[in-house]
C-alpha positions as CSV (number, residue, x, y, z in Angstrom):
1,M,-6.4,25.9,-9.0
2,R,-7.1,29.5,-9.8
3,A,-8.2,30.5,-13.3
4,E,-5.1,32.6,-13.8
5,D,-2.8,29.6,-13.1
6,S,-1.6,28.1,-16.3
7,S,-2.2,24.5,-17.1
8,Q,1.5,24.1,-17.6
9,D,2.1,25.0,-13.9
10,A,-0.3,22.2,-12.9
11,L,1.8,19.7,-14.8
12,E,5.1,20.7,-13.2
13,P,6.6,17.9,-11.1
14,I,6.3,18.2,-7.4
15,K,9.3,20.1,-6.2
16,A,11.9,18.0,-4.4
17,Q,11.9,20.0,-1.3
18,K,8.3,18.9,-0.7
19,L,9.4,15.3,-0.8
20,P,11.9,13.4,1.2
21,T,15.0,13.0,-0.9
22,L,18.0,10.8,-1.2
23,N,21.1,12.7,-0.1
24,T,23.4,12.8,-3.2
25,K,26.2,15.1,-4.2
26,S,24.6,16.0,-7.5
27,N,21.0,16.4,-6.5
28,K,20.0,16.0,-10.2
29,N,17.7,13.1,-9.6
30,K,16.2,14.0,-6.3
31,Y,12.5,13.5,-7.2
32,F,10.8,10.6,-5.4
33,F,14.0,9.0,-3.9
34,K,14.5,8.5,-0.3
35,R,16.8,6.9,2.2
36,Y,14.6,5.2,4.8
37,D,15.2,6.1,8.4
38,M,14.2,4.1,11.4
39,E,11.1,6.2,12.1
40,D,9.7,6.0,8.5
41,Y,8.0,2.7,9.1
42,E,5.6,4.6,11.4
43,I,4.3,6.6,8.5
44,W,3.7,3.4,6.5
45,I,1.9,1.6,9.3
46,K,-0.2,4.7,10.1
47,K,-1.2,4.9,6.4
48,A,-2.0,1.1,6.5
49,G,-4.5,1.8,9.3
50,Q,-6.1,4.7,7.4
51,D,-6.4,2.5,4.3
52,I,-8.3,-0.3,6.1
53,K,-10.7,2.3,7.5
54,T,-11.2,3.6,3.9
55,A,-11.7,0.1,2.7
56,K,-14.4,-0.7,5.2
57,Y,-16.1,2.7,4.5
58,N,-16.2,1.9,0.8
59,I,-17.5,-1.6,1.3
60,K,-20.2,-0.4,3.6
61,G,-21.2,2.1,0.9
62,K,-21.4,-0.7,-1.7
63,E,-18.2,0.4,-3.4
64,I,-16.8,-3.1,-3.2
65,E,-14.1,-2.8,-5.8
66,A,-12.7,0.4,-4.2
67,G,-12.9,-1.2,-0.8
68,A,-11.1,-4.3,-2.0
69,F,-8.3,-2.1,-3.5
70,F,-7.8,-0.3,-0.2
71,L,-7.7,-3.6,1.7
72,Q,-4.8,-4.7,-0.6
73,Q,-3.1,-1.3,-0.1
74,S,-3.5,-1.5,3.7
75,A,-1.8,-4.9,3.7
76,E,1.0,-3.8,1.3
77,K,1.8,-0.7,3.4
78,A,1.8,-2.7,6.6
79,L,4.2,-5.3,5.2
80,K,6.4,-2.5,3.8
81,A,6.5,-0.9,7.2
82,V,8.1,-4.0,8.7
83,Y,10.4,-4.3,5.7
84,I,11.5,-0.7,6.1
85,K,12.1,-1.1,9.8
86,R,14.2,-4.2,9.3
87,F,16.2,-3.3,6.2
88,K,16.1,0.5,6.1
89,K,15.0,0.5,2.5
90,L,11.9,0.1,0.4
91,I,11.2,-2.8,-1.8
92,K,9.1,-1.7,-4.8
93,T,6.6,-4.5,-5.5
94,H,2.9,-5.1,-5.2
95,D,3.5,-8.8,-4.5
96,L,2.3,-9.3,-1.0
97,V,3.5,-12.9,-0.9
98,R,7.1,-11.8,-1.7
99,L,6.9,-9.1,0.9
100,A,5.6,-11.4,3.5
101,K,8.3,-14.0,2.8
102,E,11.0,-11.4,2.8
103,I,10.1,-10.3,6.3
104,G,9.6,-13.9,7.6
105,A,5.8,-13.7,8.1
106,P,4.1,-16.9,9.4
107,D,2.3,-19.2,6.9
108,K,-1.1,-17.9,7.9
109,I,-0.1,-14.4,6.9
110,V,1.5,-15.6,3.7
111,N,-1.6,-17.5,2.8
112,G,-3.8,-14.4,3.3
113,C,-1.3,-12.5,1.1
114,K,-2.0,-14.9,-1.7
115,K,-5.6,-13.8,-1.8
116,L,-4.9,-10.1,-1.3
117,T,-2.2,-9.9,-4.0
118,L,-4.7,-10.7,-6.7
119,I,-6.9,-7.8,-5.6
120,Y,-4.3,-5.4,-6.9
121,Q,-4.6,-6.9,-10.4
122,Y,-8.3,-7.2,-10.3
123,T,-9.0,-3.7,-9.3
124,R,-6.4,-1.9,-11.4
125,Y,-6.7,-3.8,-14.7
126,P,-10.2,-4.3,-16.2
127,D,-9.1,-7.1,-18.5
128,V,-8.2,-9.3,-15.6
129,S,-11.1,-8.5,-13.3
130,P,-13.5,-11.3,-12.4
131,D,-16.8,-10.7,-14.3
132,T,-19.0,-11.2,-11.3
133,G,-17.0,-9.0,-8.9
134,F,-16.3,-10.2,-5.3
135,S,-18.8,-12.2,-3.3
136,K,-19.8,-11.1,0.2
137,E,-17.9,-14.1,1.6
138,E,-14.7,-13.2,-0.4
139,I,-14.9,-9.6,0.9
140,N,-15.3,-10.7,4.5
141,D,-12.4,-13.1,4.0
142,F,-10.3,-10.2,2.6
143,I,-11.2,-8.0,5.5
144,K,-10.3,-10.8,8.0
145,S,-7.0,-11.5,6.2
146,T,-6.1,-7.8,6.2
147,E,-7.0,-7.4,9.9
148,E,-4.9,-10.4,10.9
149,L,-2.0,-9.1,8.8
150,L,-2.2,-5.6,10.4
151,K,-2.2,-7.2,13.9
152,W,0.8,-9.3,13.0
153,T,2.8,-6.5,11.4
154,K,2.1,-4.1,14.4
155,G,3.4,-6.8,16.7
156,S,6.5,-7.2,14.5
157,L,7.4,-3.5,14.7
């Protein structure tokens, strides 16, 4: 931001024309709403792929908590890609088990989601984080679960 830009401008909401919007007659509440089209799932699955790369980069750099968070985000976005393709809408939840069950994922994927769902809480809320962090074995298990989930979701698209 340039020095002459006021701090008020920086706090302005993102203009609706920069975001996909829900087509309504009034256009009053057009911030952050969207009707999901068939191709939108491709954006979500692409972002899921980017997130797993970011996760691995962070883990390699010993930023384990950040890496774990991006593993969860990768899984969430991949599941939402399938959900969007099938139902043409977005379900707003961080519960990967719920998402997996909604789209009919196999038990192996649902079980991986049970582990990955907890990562969101652990990495976002300090009062629920495990004191010792994640072990190397846990992280490797999270990576494996996320990779299996991505493979399954891509095959389901």
